[in-house]
N, C-alpha and C positions, 0 to 999 in steps of 0.2 A: 672732326677736325678743328676747334678750337681756333681760335682766331686764322685762321685757315684762308679767311679771302684775302687778309694779306701777302697770303702768299700768291694763291693764285696772280693777284693784278702783279708781280716779276715775268705771270709765262706770255709774252708776245702777242698770242691771241686772246686776251681779256686789260691787258693793260690800260687800254682808254677806257676805259667801262663807271662808269664812278660806283664804288663805295657801296651803295645801297642794293645794287646791280652783283656786282663784288658778290653782297654777302647771297643772295638770293640764289647766285652758282653755288657757290661754297654750302651749301644747306644740300646741297644735293653728291656732293664728291664721297665718293665711299677711298679709302686708305686701305693698300696691302704691302703688308715685306716678301723680297723677296732674300732669299738668301743668294749669293756666287754657283751660275750654274743654272738655275732654276728657273723654268720653264713660264714665263708669264702666257701666251697664250703659242696654241700654233697652227700652220700654214695648209690650208682651208676648212679650223671651224669655225663656229657660223657667227659674225662679227655683231654682239649685244654691247659693246663701251668700245668707248679712245678713251689712250690714258694720257700722265702726264710725268713726268720723272723728277719723282722730291729732294730726291736723292741718288746719289748710283750711275748705276751708267749700261744698256741696254743696246742690243744688238737688235739687228730684225736682218735673218736671211733666207734665204727658199735652196731645198735641199737636191741637189741637183741629180740626174737622168743615174751615174753610175759612186750616185753618192756624196756624191761631194759637196760643201758647202761650197753655195755665193751667200757675198754679205753684200746685203745694197745700201748699210746706211747702220748710223751709230746713233742714241738716240742722249743726250746729257740730261746733267737737272734742267729746266725749266721749258722743256723741250716739252714737244705733244708728239704721239706715232696714232696707228689706228686710224685715223681722225679723216683715212677715205673710208670708215662701213656704216661713219656717216649718215651717207647720201644718196648711198642704194641698199643697205639692209645685208645683201648678201657676206662672202664669209670671207676673215684672215688669209694676204695675199702670202704675208710669210709669218714665219718665225719670228717669236720675239722670246727671247732667251741673256740673266743676265747675268751682266761681265763685272758689278764683283756685287757685295750687300749690299741692297736696292727697295727704295719704299717707290713706292709708285702711288699715284694717287686717277683714281675712274670716277665719267660720268657715260650710265648707260643710257643705250640712243633713246628712249621713249621720253628720257627724262631733259635731253639734250632739243630734244623736236621742240619735244613746247617751248623751249627757252627761245630756238631760232624765230618758229612763230611772234614771240613776244617782242626779241633783239632782236632786228635786221642784221644791225653795224658785223656783228659775231658771226653771220657766217658769209657775212664779205671776208673779215675776216681768217677764216679758216682757209679758203680757195685761195686766198692768197699764199698763207701757208703751204698750200697740194703746187701750187704753180711753183716756190720754188724746189719744192722736195721734181717733182717732174722733168724740172730744166734742173734737179742737179743729175737724173738718170738717163736722160740724154747725153748728158753730158761723159757719163760715165759708162755711156754704150758707145761715142763717140775713141773713146782713150783707146778700149777693146779690140774696136774693128782698124785706128789709123796710127793704135806708137806698135813700139813693137814691149817687151817685156822693163828695160830700164828704162822708158821714159814712162810708162805705167803706174813704177812703181812710184816712178820721180815725180809725177804730178799729182802721185796719192799722199805723195806726204806731205807733197807744200800745200795742198788744201789741204787733210789734216792739220799743216800746221798752223792756217788760217783762219779754219773753224775748230780745232780746238786745244790753240796752243795757248806756251805759257812765257811771257817770259822771262826769261833767265840773263843772269850776268853772259854769255855766252854764246846764246842764242833761245831760242824759241824750245821746246816742248811739248809735245803731245800728250793729253796729260788724258794716254788710253792704255792699256795692259794689256797689245796685244802681238801673239802667238807670231811665230812665223809660219805658223800651219792660215792660222787667220787674218795676214796679210796674200797670202798665195791663193786663199782664195778670196779677196777683198780686189785681187786685179788679173786674177783670173792664171793665175801659173806655178809652178808644182812648187815645192817647199823649199826644194833642197835650192830652185833655183833666184827663189828670194834671199835664197842666206850667202848664197854666192854675187847677187849684186849690192846686194848693202854690205858686206864686206869691200866691195870698190868702192861704196860713196863713204867705205867708213876709212878705209886706203887714201882719196880724195881728201879726205880732212872735209865732205860736205853732215858730215853727221855724225854722232856719234850715239849708242845704245851703251843702257843698263839695268836692268833689272826690269825689261822686257819695254823699256821706255826709252823713248825716241826724243832724241834732240837733235832739230835742223840747226846748223852749225854757218852752211854757206850755202843759202837758196840761192845764192848768184850761179852754183854749178850745180846742182838741182835744175835748173830750168834751163840746162844745155840738152839738156835729155832732153829734154819736153819739143 
């Protein structure tokens, strides 16, 4: 990974490290490319490494008993995932799949453990990342329990716009190409319900949808449902 330390500098968990330390970490990192829809790992497999996205996007999901996907999180460039296996060496708690052509870097557990022994500040940063993910999961569970489908979808669109949005002239476009089924899996609803609610949001002028990209035009209208 030529000049990989410069890339690692963009990842929040490594952002405050000195160049010398970043170069040491870069010496541990390996790279792999995955085409769209390819699997990086499966839920239940032994957790041997943590990953970061160099380009592209990943979705993390679990498969429910009835065969439906429960989407947990989307991971984009500069973000880490599967970091939980660093601490308990257990299996991956979810499946990771490429949403588009994606390049990932990964560092094996045994190499990272040695690094953490030498650099306690890295361990602190990883814990902070895990805390943020836990907070997101708690909010998602709350939404599923307390809000109807309209509220869950409105909340999801607002959250995705904040986390993965790019400002346009007329609003904020979510830079993830999501099918209606993936949205349904994310909020715990049927595809037909999602199609109906998206149609209603479009009629109200709250959003527009073009080529599976959703643009939030008037967030205040979505907030009325939350």
